[in-house]
C-alpha positions, 0 to 999 in steps of 0.5 A, a space after each residue: 449466523 443470522 445474528 451475525 448478519 443482523 449485527 452487520 446490517 445494523 452497524 452504523 458510524 456517524 462521522 463527526 471529526 470535521 469538514 474537508 474543503 478545497 481551501 483546506 488542502 495543499 495545492 500539491 497532493 504529495 504535500 497534502 498526503 504528507 500532512 495527513 500522514 503526519 497527523 495519523 502518526 501523531 494520532 498514533 494510528 496503528 499500522 499507519 503505513 499499511 495500504 491496500 494495493 489493488 492490481 489487475 491481472 492479464 485477464 482483467 481480474 482485480 486483486 487486492 492485498 495489504 502491503 506496507 508503504 516504505 518510502 514516499 517522495 514527490 508523488 512516488 510511493 515505494 513498496 517491496 516484495 517478490 517479483 514472481 508473486 501474484 502481485 508481481 505477475 499482475 504488475 508485470 502484465 498491467 502497470 496500472 495500480 491503486 493504493 488505499 489508506 484507511 485511518 478510521 481513528 481520523 475518519 479518513 481515507 486516501 486513494 492514490 492511482 498511478 503506474 508502477 515500475 520496478 524500482 532501481 536496484 540501489 533502492 531495493 538493496 538499501 531496503 533489503 540490507 536494512 531488514 532484520 536478518 530473519 526477514 532477509 532469510 525469509 525472502 529466500 525461503 518463500 517463493 511467494 504465492 506458490 503452492 506449499 505441500 505443508 507448513 513444514 516444507 516452508 520451515 525446512 526451506 527456512 532452515 536450509 537457508 539459515 544454514 547456507 547463510 550462517 556467518 555470511 552476509 545475506 544478499 538480496 534474492 534476484 526475485 525480490 525487490 521494490 516497486 514504485 507507483 508514480 501517482 496520477 490521481 489522488 482522492 482525500 476522503 473525510 467522513 461526514 455526518 449522514 454519509 455526506 462525506 467530503 471527497 477532494 480529488 487531484 488530477 494532473 493538468 499540464 504541470 499543475 494539479 486540478 482540484 475538484 470535489 466529488 459527490 459522496 
């Protein structure tokens, strides 16, 4: 354990991929996000769609977990899951949330903050219907975040729903669907040498976005 602690303490990464300036970025943050996302896809960053979703509970306790970005457009970002899960209960009580993307291969991080709402049923239905059959049935079998007596309990519920939907179309469970985060803050972070990173922020200013630089 001591060797592990010493190893972690000594880990250093000097970022050398290049600068990010106010002149480099698009005037519109959703287009800057799309630009960086495309570069991450082109660089074959693994799990490029993975993002940390941070929420706050009704009693002001923060929580984070990795979810997948599934759609994005005009400062709106969609993700899906169980409305009765821990994150679902948090978002029902406090609609403020944050998304964080980290792409170490490009030495980049994107932070997006905003308000979240349940997306329309058509979005949820379309995404659910495009999921693999096993994932569709799994959405029925898993009461996400609820306590299980054992793994076998979950397996038994899965078998039950497989039998129920045998030779039938699997419909979306009423407790499962999508959320959309409407962004009101962006930060684009580019790693630089000696921890003097570039941080470019977008904040709303009327119908436009104000761009500014933060200290690393």
